[in-house]
N, CA and C atoms as an extended XYZ file, in Angstrom:
309
Properties=species:S:1:pos:R:3:atomname:S:1:resname:S:1:resid:I:1 pbc="F F F"
N        12.084     -109.470       92.183 N   UNK     1
C        12.209     -109.956       93.525 CA  UNK     1
C        11.293     -109.323       94.473 C   UNK     1
N        11.500     -107.981       94.844 N   UNK     2
C        10.561     -107.385       95.730 CA  UNK     2
C        10.157     -105.996       95.050 C   UNK     2
N         9.039     -105.606       95.326 N   UNK     3
C         8.411     -104.397       94.734 CA  UNK     3
C         8.615     -103.250       95.764 C   UNK     3
N         8.923     -102.051       95.239 N   UNK     4
C         9.021     -100.995       96.239 CA  UNK     4
C         7.723     -100.499       96.917 C   UNK     4
N         7.757      -99.974       98.032 N   UNK     5
C         6.589      -99.471       98.683 CA  UNK     5
C         6.092      -98.285       97.986 C   UNK     5
N         4.773      -98.215       97.625 N   UNK     6
C         4.223      -97.139       97.012 CA  UNK     6
C         3.264      -96.531       97.955 C   UNK     6
N         3.345      -95.094       98.078 N   UNK     7
C         2.409      -94.393       98.900 CA  UNK     7
C         1.337      -93.878       98.078 C   UNK     7
N         0.144      -93.675       98.623 N   UNK     8
C        -0.954      -92.958       97.741 CA  UNK     8
C        -0.464      -91.652       97.276 C   UNK     8
N        -0.975      -91.240       96.220 N   UNK     9
C        -0.534      -90.017       95.596 CA  UNK     9
C        -0.961      -88.727       96.482 C   UNK     9
N        -2.187      -88.785       97.044 N   UNK    10
C        -2.640      -87.638       97.883 CA  UNK    10
C        -3.544      -88.258       98.922 C   UNK    10
N        -3.181      -88.066      100.190 N   UNK    11
C        -3.983      -88.596      101.257 CA  UNK    11
C        -5.323      -87.815      101.291 C   UNK    11
N        -6.381      -88.508      101.637 N   UNK    12
C        -7.658      -88.004      101.836 CA  UNK    12
C        -7.699      -87.190      103.150 C   UNK    12
N        -8.262      -86.010      103.171 N   UNK    13
C        -8.423      -85.320      104.445 CA  UNK    13
C        -9.544      -86.050      105.288 C   UNK    13
N        -9.258      -86.070      106.664 N   UNK    14
C       -10.270      -86.746      107.449 CA  UNK    14
C       -11.229      -85.684      107.853 C   UNK    14
N       -12.543      -86.059      107.630 N   UNK    15
C       -13.626      -85.117      107.933 CA  UNK    15
C       -13.924      -85.083      109.396 C   UNK    15
N       -14.916      -84.193      109.789 N   UNK    16
C       -15.221      -84.079      111.184 CA  UNK    16
C       -16.088      -85.389      111.512 C   UNK    16
N       -15.908      -85.913      112.693 N   UNK    17
C       -16.697      -87.119      113.110 CA  UNK    17
C       -17.923      -86.569      113.759 C   UNK    17
N       -19.015      -86.949      113.379 N   UNK    18
C       -20.250      -86.480      114.004 CA  UNK    18
C       -20.296      -86.987      115.410 C   UNK    18
N       -20.660      -85.949      116.332 N   UNK    19
C       -20.726      -86.316      117.774 CA  UNK    19
C       -19.415      -86.369      118.432 C   UNK    19
N       -18.249      -86.154      117.731 N   UNK    20
C       -16.932      -86.264      118.311 CA  UNK    20
C       -16.623      -85.033      119.145 C   UNK    20
N       -15.604      -85.195      119.908 N   UNK    21
C       -15.224      -84.045      120.712 CA  UNK    21
C       -14.175      -83.187      119.946 C   UNK    21
N       -14.371      -81.965      120.025 N   UNK    22
C       -13.589      -80.964      119.287 CA  UNK    22
C       -12.590      -80.297      120.248 C   UNK    22
N       -11.432      -79.926      119.765 N   UNK    23
C       -10.499      -79.224      120.686 CA  UNK    23
C       -11.036      -77.982      121.267 C   UNK    23
N       -10.865      -77.748      122.534 N   UNK    24
C       -11.332      -76.552      123.244 CA  UNK    24
C       -12.823      -76.517      123.487 C   UNK    24
N       -13.481      -77.542      123.120 N   UNK    25
C       -14.951      -77.596      123.332 CA  UNK    25
C       -15.363      -78.426      124.361 C   UNK    25
N       -14.657      -78.465      125.488 N   UNK    26
C       -15.053      -79.283      126.643 CA  UNK    26
C       -16.240      -78.802      127.224 C   UNK    26
N       -17.140      -79.762      127.453 N   UNK    27
C       -18.410      -79.493      128.109 CA  UNK    27
C       -18.403      -79.950      129.571 C   UNK    27
N       -18.726      -79.119      130.527 N   UNK    28
C       -18.736      -79.508      131.951 CA  UNK    28
C       -19.744      -80.719      132.038 C   UNK    28
N       -19.289      -81.641      132.964 N   UNK    29
C       -20.083      -82.792      133.208 CA  UNK    29
C       -21.363      -82.425      133.946 C   UNK    29
N       -22.450      -83.083      133.620 N   UNK    30
C       -23.685      -82.849      134.282 CA  UNK    30
C       -23.766      -83.481      135.556 C   UNK    30
N       -24.435      -83.010      136.589 N   UNK    31
C       -24.536      -83.542      137.900 CA  UNK    31
C       -23.575      -82.765      138.864 C   UNK    31
N       -23.392      -83.477      139.988 N   UNK    32
C       -22.664      -82.879      141.032 CA  UNK    32
C       -21.219      -82.932      140.727 C   UNK    32
N       -20.463      -81.971      141.246 N   UNK    33
C       -19.006      -82.006      141.144 CA  UNK    33
C       -18.378      -82.823      142.317 C   UNK    33
N       -17.167      -83.110      142.212 N   UNK    34
C       -16.508      -84.002      143.162 CA  UNK    34
C       -16.538      -83.456      144.554 C   UNK    34
N       -16.304      -82.089      144.615 N   UNK    35
C       -16.192      -81.436      145.926 CA  UNK    35
C       -17.599      -81.622      146.620 C   UNK    35
N       -18.683      -81.282      145.911 N   UNK    36
C       -20.005      -81.326      146.470 CA  UNK    36
C       -20.259      -82.889      146.991 C   UNK    36
N       -19.869      -83.770      146.163 N   UNK    37
C       -20.144      -85.289      146.516 CA  UNK    37
C       -19.408      -85.590      147.808 C   UNK    37
N       -18.045      -85.108      147.842 N   UNK    38
C       -17.271      -85.387      148.906 CA  UNK    38
C       -17.845      -84.766      150.286 C   UNK    38
N       -18.319      -83.512      150.167 N   UNK    39
C       -18.988      -82.865      151.355 CA  UNK    39
C       -20.218      -83.683      151.770 C   UNK    39
N       -21.099      -83.984      150.821 N   UNK    40
C       -22.229      -84.709      151.145 CA  UNK    40
C       -21.904      -86.086      151.942 C   UNK    40
N       -20.885      -86.672      151.389 N   UNK    41
C       -20.465      -87.955      151.980 CA  UNK    41
C       -19.922      -87.824      153.482 C   UNK    41
N       -19.255      -86.745      153.657 N   UNK    42
C       -18.754      -86.472      154.977 CA  UNK    42
C       -19.912      -86.087      155.903 C   UNK    42
N       -20.857      -85.412      155.426 N   UNK    43
C       -22.065      -85.113      156.252 CA  UNK    43
C       -22.844      -86.430      156.632 C   UNK    43
N       -23.011      -87.296      155.649 N   UNK    44
C       -23.651      -88.564      155.821 CA  UNK    44
C       -22.957      -89.540      156.826 C   UNK    44
N       -21.599      -89.496      156.769 N   UNK    45
C       -20.823      -90.352      157.649 CA  UNK    45
C       -20.993      -89.778      159.075 C   UNK    45
N       -20.989      -88.396      159.187 N   UNK    46
C       -21.166      -87.719      160.478 CA  UNK    46
C       -22.545      -88.076      161.053 C   UNK    46
N       -23.567      -88.002      160.136 N   UNK    47
C       -24.874      -88.298      160.647 CA  UNK    47
C       -25.057      -89.701      161.145 C   UNK    47
N       -24.361      -90.712      160.404 N   UNK    48
C       -24.504      -92.056      160.900 CA  UNK    48
C       -23.789      -92.380      162.136 C   UNK    48
N       -22.629      -91.630      162.412 N   UNK    49
C       -21.926      -91.763      163.548 CA  UNK    49
C       -22.701      -91.203      164.748 C   UNK    49
N       -23.392      -90.035      164.506 N   UNK    50
C       -24.255      -89.490      165.549 CA  UNK    50
C       -25.365      -90.447      165.870 C   UNK    50
N       -26.091      -90.929      164.925 N   UNK    51
C       -27.134      -91.888      165.148 CA  UNK    51
C       -26.670      -93.050      165.894 C   UNK    51
N       -25.467      -93.644      165.579 N   UNK    52
C       -24.972      -94.709      166.312 CA  UNK    52
C       -24.733      -94.378      167.801 C   UNK    52
N       -24.123      -93.242      167.971 N   UNK    53
C       -23.893      -92.879      169.386 CA  UNK    53
C       -25.145      -92.651      170.147 C   UNK    53
N       -26.207      -92.022      169.453 N   UNK    54
C       -27.481      -91.779      170.179 CA  UNK    54
C       -28.152      -93.129      170.484 C   UNK    54
N       -28.028      -94.135      169.605 N   UNK    55
C       -28.704      -95.453      169.880 CA  UNK    55
C       -27.940      -96.170      171.030 C   UNK    55
N       -26.637      -96.004      171.103 N   UNK    56
C       -25.892      -96.646      172.205 CA  UNK    56
C       -26.352      -96.001      173.490 C   UNK    56
N       -26.468      -94.692      173.530 N   UNK    57
C       -26.893      -93.952      174.705 CA  UNK    57
C       -28.260      -94.439      175.116 C   UNK    57
N       -29.139      -94.581      174.163 N   UNK    58
C       -30.489      -95.019      174.428 CA  UNK    58
C       -30.488      -96.403      175.070 C   UNK    58
N       -29.649      -97.238      174.583 N   UNK    59
C       -29.452      -98.626      175.121 CA  UNK    59
C       -29.036      -98.550      176.466 C   UNK    59
N       -27.981      -97.780      176.793 N   UNK    60
C       -27.413      -97.725      178.132 CA  UNK    60
C       -28.376      -97.090      179.131 C   UNK    60
N       -29.133      -96.174      178.708 N   UNK    61
C       -30.087      -95.522      179.619 CA  UNK    61
C       -31.424      -96.301      179.777 C   UNK    61
N       -31.530      -97.419      178.980 N   UNK    62
C       -32.767      -98.209      179.107 CA  UNK    62
C       -33.913      -97.747      178.365 C   UNK    62
N       -33.738      -96.743      177.546 N   UNK    63
C       -34.849      -96.151      176.602 CA  UNK    63
C       -35.254      -97.308      175.611 C   UNK    63
N       -34.310      -98.165      175.175 N   UNK    64
C       -34.601      -99.210      174.234 CA  UNK    64
C       -33.867     -100.517      174.739 C   UNK    64
N       -34.489     -101.574      174.332 N   UNK    65
C       -33.795     -102.819      174.618 CA  UNK    65
C       -33.540     -103.670      173.372 C   UNK    65
N       -33.651     -102.986      172.149 N   UNK    66
C       -33.363     -103.672      170.937 CA  UNK    66
C       -31.861     -103.546      170.657 C   UNK    66
N       -31.105     -104.561      171.039 N   UNK    67
C       -29.630     -104.618      170.912 CA  UNK    67
C       -29.339     -104.828      169.401 C   UNK    67
N       -30.173     -105.516      168.595 N   UNK    68
C       -29.932     -105.686      167.163 CA  UNK    68
C       -29.909     -104.404      166.403 C   UNK    68
N       -30.873     -103.500      166.779 N   UNK    69
C       -30.933     -102.215      166.177 CA  UNK    69
C       -29.695     -101.370      166.427 C   UNK    69
N       -29.242     -101.425      167.680 N   UNK    70
C       -28.059     -100.674      168.096 CA  UNK    70
C       -26.860     -101.163      167.365 C   UNK    70
N       -26.726     -102.574      167.373 N   UNK    71
C       -25.506     -103.127      166.559 CA  UNK    71
C       -25.536     -102.725      165.127 C   UNK    71
N       -26.771     -102.746      164.511 N   UNK    72
C       -26.891     -102.451      163.118 CA  UNK    72
C       -26.451     -101.004      162.882 C   UNK    72
N       -26.840     -100.109      163.788 N   UNK    73
C       -26.456      -98.699      163.617 CA  UNK    73
C       -25.005      -98.508      163.769 C   UNK    73
N       -24.367      -99.211      164.754 N   UNK    74
C       -22.976      -99.090      165.021 CA  UNK    74
C       -22.185      -99.638      163.800 C   UNK    74
N       -22.542     -100.843      163.355 N   UNK    75
C       -21.851     -101.429      162.229 CA  UNK    75
C       -21.954     -100.556      160.936 C   UNK    75
N       -23.227      -99.978      160.645 N   UNK    76
C       -23.365      -99.221      159.526 CA  UNK    76
C       -22.488      -97.889      159.575 C   UNK    76
N       -22.401      -97.312      160.776 N   UNK    77
C       -21.527      -96.170      160.968 CA  UNK    77
C       -20.053      -96.549      160.777 C   UNK    77
N       -19.691      -97.706      161.300 N   UNK    78
C       -18.216      -98.202      161.138 CA  UNK    78
C       -17.933      -98.385      159.668 C   UNK    78
N       -18.794      -99.105      159.010 N   UNK    79
C       -18.409      -99.381      157.608 CA  UNK    79
C       -18.419      -98.032      156.798 C   UNK    79
N       -19.301      -97.096      157.051 N   UNK    80
C       -19.175      -95.852      156.314 CA  UNK    80
C       -18.022      -95.089      156.694 C   UNK    80
N       -17.463      -95.084      157.943 N   UNK    81
C       -16.305      -94.454      158.358 CA  UNK    81
C       -15.056      -95.181      157.620 C   UNK    81
N       -15.057      -96.467      157.587 N   UNK    82
C       -13.996      -97.165      156.920 CA  UNK    82
C       -13.894      -96.809      155.441 C   UNK    82
N       -14.994      -96.757      154.863 N   UNK    83
C       -15.003      -96.372      153.410 CA  UNK    83
C       -14.502      -94.908      153.209 C   UNK    83
N       -14.917      -94.026      154.070 N   UNK    84
C       -14.388      -92.648      154.102 CA  UNK    84
C       -12.920      -92.617      154.278 C   UNK    84
N       -12.373      -93.399      155.097 N   UNK    85
C       -10.944      -93.427      155.280 CA  UNK    85
C       -10.156      -93.936      154.179 C   UNK    85
N       -10.729      -94.844      153.402 N   UNK    86
C       -10.128      -95.456      152.234 CA  UNK    86
C       -10.198      -94.489      151.076 C   UNK    86
N       -11.232      -93.666      150.912 N   UNK    87
C       -11.340      -92.597      149.984 CA  UNK    87
C       -10.240      -91.580      150.277 C   UNK    87
N       -10.040      -91.245      151.572 N   UNK    88
C        -9.087      -90.250      151.995 CA  UNK    88
C        -7.689      -90.811      151.612 C   UNK    88
N        -7.411      -92.111      151.856 N   UNK    89
C        -6.101      -92.645      151.630 CA  UNK    89
C        -5.819      -92.623      150.103 C   UNK    89
N        -6.847      -92.944      149.289 N   UNK    90
C        -6.694      -92.909      147.834 CA  UNK    90
C        -6.371      -91.576      147.324 C   UNK    90
N        -7.125      -90.572      147.823 N   UNK    91
C        -6.874      -89.195      147.545 CA  UNK    91
C        -5.414      -88.718      147.885 C   UNK    91
N        -4.943      -89.087      149.042 N   UNK    92
C        -3.605      -88.724      149.462 CA  UNK    92
C        -2.610      -89.448      148.565 C   UNK    92
N        -2.760      -90.691      148.242 N   UNK    93
C        -1.884      -91.350      147.427 CA  UNK    93
C        -1.879      -90.682      145.965 C   UNK    93
N        -2.994      -90.326      145.503 N   UNK    94
C        -2.985      -89.720      144.137 CA  UNK    94
C        -2.347      -88.396      144.202 C   UNK    94
N        -2.567      -87.540      145.265 N   UNK    95
C        -1.853      -86.267      145.337 CA  UNK    95
C        -0.387      -86.402      145.351 C   UNK    95
N         0.067      -87.442      146.187 N   UNK    96
C         1.623      -87.643      146.233 CA  UNK    96
C         2.179      -87.965      144.935 C   UNK    96
N         1.372      -88.807      144.121 N   UNK    97
C         1.850      -89.303      142.827 CA  UNK    97
C         1.864      -88.093      141.892 C   UNK    97
N         0.939      -87.240      141.930 N   UNK    98
C         0.992      -86.026      141.056 CA  UNK    98
C         2.147      -85.107      141.494 C   UNK    98
N         2.504      -84.993      142.762 N   UNK    99
C         3.587      -84.233      143.218 CA  UNK    99
C         4.878      -84.717      142.656 C   UNK    99
N         5.008      -86.093      142.569 N   UNK   100
C         6.223      -86.649      142.060 CA  UNK   100
C         6.432      -86.655      140.578 C   UNK   100
N         5.415      -86.289      139.955 N   UNK   101
C         5.478      -86.291      138.365 CA  UNK   101
C         6.579      -85.219      137.945 C   UNK   101
N         7.300      -85.663      136.962 N   UNK   102
C         8.262      -84.658      136.353 CA  UNK   102
C         7.596      -84.080      135.177 C   UNK   102
N         7.917      -82.742      135.061 N   UNK   103
C         7.321      -82.009      133.991 CA  UNK   103
C         8.240      -81.796      132.876 C   UNK   103
C-alpha cells in the first residue's frame, strides 16, 4: 500500500560557502555613516534656505530683476525642506515602532 518514509543514513555536513558571511565577522560598510549623511543633508537644506532668502532680498532691493531665478531658488529650498521633514517623520515613526516592540 504505502511505503514508510526513509531518512538518509548519515546527513552530509554543509561546508563553508565561499564568500558567505560568517558569524561574528561583520564588516563595517564602506562609505559614510548615517549620522554623517544626515548632518550633511541638514547643512545642504540650510544652505539652500539661505540662498533662497538672499535671492528674495536681492529681488526686493532691486539688485536683480530675474524673477525666474528667485522662484527657482525658493522652490528648490522648499522641496529640500519638505524632503527633510519626511525623513524626520519616518525616523520618528521608526523610533516609536522600536519602542513598542516586545522583548
